[in-house]
N, C-alpha and C positions, 0 to 999 in steps of 0.2 A: 504494500500500500504506500502510495506516495505521501511523504510527510508534508503537512501544511507549512506555509511560510511562517517562520518564527516571529516575524514582525507583527503578524496578526495577533499572535498570542501575547506579545509584549504590549500592544495597544489595549488589549482586553484586561491584562493584569493591571496596567496603569489606571484604567477607568475604574476597576474594582477597588484599588487602593484609595481612590478619591471618593468612592461611593459612601453613603450613610453607614454602611456596614464594613467600611474599609479601615485603614490604619489612621489612628488619631493624629500621628505626626504628619503623614502625607496630607491629611485633610486640612491641617493648619497652614500649609505653605501657600505662598503666592509668588508672583514673578520677582518681587523685590527680595523676599527672604531667600530665594534660590540663586539670585544673580551671581554671587561669588563662588558658589559650588562649582559652576562650570569652569572658572579659572583654575581652581584647585585640581579638577579632573584633567585639565589640559596639561598641567605641570606633571602630574603623575604619569600621564601618557608619554610625555617627553622623556621621563626617567626610564620607562620601559623600553622606548625606542633606542635610547643611547646604551642601555644594557644589552640590547639585541636579544631580549627575552620575549619570544613569540607568545608564550602562555600569558605573561603579564600584559603584553600589548593587546591581546584579544580581550582580556578582562577590562583593561582601562578604556579601550574603545567602547566596550559595552556600557561602562559607567558614564562616558561622555554622551553616548546615544541616549541614555536614561534622562539626561538633562534636556535633550531636545524633545523627547517624548513627553516629559513632565510638563514643559512649557506649552507644548501643543495641546495637552489635555486641559490645562488651565485656560488657554485661549478658546478652546472648543466650548468649555463651560460658559464662557462669556459671550459666545456667539461671534467671535472675532475670526478665527481660522482654525484649521485642524492639521493633522499630520499629512493628509493627502494634499492640502493646499501648499504646504511647505515643500513637499517633494515635487509637485507640479511646477511651482515657481522656479525651483532649482534646475529642473530639466530644461525648462524654457530658456533660462538664463545661460546655461552651459551651451546650448545649441546656438543661441543668438550671439554669444561672445566668442564663438569659434567658427567664424565664417570661412576660415581657411580649411576647416575639416568638414563642416556641414553645408558650405556654400561654395562659391566660385572664387573667393578671394585668394590671391597668391601672396605668400610671405617668404622672405629670404632667410630669416633667422629668428631667434627668440626675441630679439629687441623689437622686431616688427610685430610679433605676436602681442607683446606687452603694450606697444603703442596703440595697436588696434583695440585692445581690451579697454584701455583708458578712454579712447575716443568713443567707443560704443557705450561705455558706462556713463560718460558725461552726457551723451545724447539721450540716454534712457531717462536720466533724472532732470533734464532741461525742462524748465517750465513747471516743475513740481515743487512741493515744499522741501524736497530732498535734493534740490539742485545744488551742484557744487561748482560755483563760478570760479573758485580758486583751486589751483593744483594742490594746495595744502589742506583743503577740506577732506574730511574722511579719515584722517589719522586718529585712531581710537584714543580718547582722552585718558583712559584708564590703563594704558600700557605702562609698564615700568619705565622710569625715566630714561634709562640707557637705550631700551628698545625704541622708545618714542623719538629719542634724539637721532638714532640711526635712520628711522623712517623719514624724519624731517630733512636730514642731510641728503638722503637719496633723492627725495623729491626736489630739493633745492638745486642739486647738481643737474638734474634733467631740465628743470624749468628755467633756471637762470643762467644756464651755460651760454646762451646767446647774448647775454647782457654785456655792455661795454664796461660795466663795473666789475671789479674782481670780487669773487665770492670768497670771503675769508674763512675757508674751510681747511685748506691743505696746510699741514705743518711743514716748515722748511726742513726740519730734522726728519730724516728717514729712519724710523725705529723698527727693529725686528719685532715680531709678534710677542715674543717672550718679554722683551724689554718694555713694550707698551703695556702689556698685562701687569707687569710689576709696578709701573707708574700709576696705572688706574687704581691698583690696590693701595699704593702709598697715598694717593690723593684721598681715597676713602678713609684711610686711617688718620690722615692729617685733619680732615673735617671732623671726624669723631672726637679727636683729641681736643678740639676747640669747642666741643659741645654742639656742633652743627650736624645736620643730616645731609650726607652726600646726595641722597635721592631728592631731597627738597631743594638743595642748591641747584642741581641739574635741572629740575623741573622749572624753577624760576628762570634759568638761563634759556631753556627751550622756549618758554613763552616770549621772552625778549627777542630771541632770534626769529621766531615765527612771525612776530609783528614786523620785524625788519624785512624778512623775506617777502611777506605779503605786500609791503610798500614797494619793493623792487619789482615785484611781479607786474605791478600796474604801470611801471615806467615804459 
């Protein structure tokens, strides 16, 4: 006998957990109380990937999927959307943003793939409340400071490369990875010794730089 798709069982289990006869803890949750659980699950998945542990990876992917299913169940109860809507939107997005696979667009390399992706994404959101007039829109606000800085620098390099003004991003000193890693650690220790948070300091600098980059973008 052919086994039923497990996703159907998962959706039924989630609905049961949220039912009047379900789990008290699950019934108390909402989107806000769950929001940081997804972050934790992603980091646990990264640990499993870096450990090259397939068993742990499968389990952590399941935990991450649980967050998706949980939010879909909550949204379904509110009449907003359900798991089917989420899957359908994702399928449509993947097809739409890969015209070089599902359409007739030709690309030479990965850079062109990313350029098309950004162009299509911006066109999709144009004229909506999710429009992104700036290339710096869409960087998640809750990324750890160092990851957010990397995203900001990457976008600045691509967006402002044509500017006649120099982008003050490149260090004149060429440091090896190990040396740079040690300097980052020393900077963190130095901040801590002064009673400062390296995360907060970098976050403040990111905000300042982003304002500067946005001004340059308009020139």
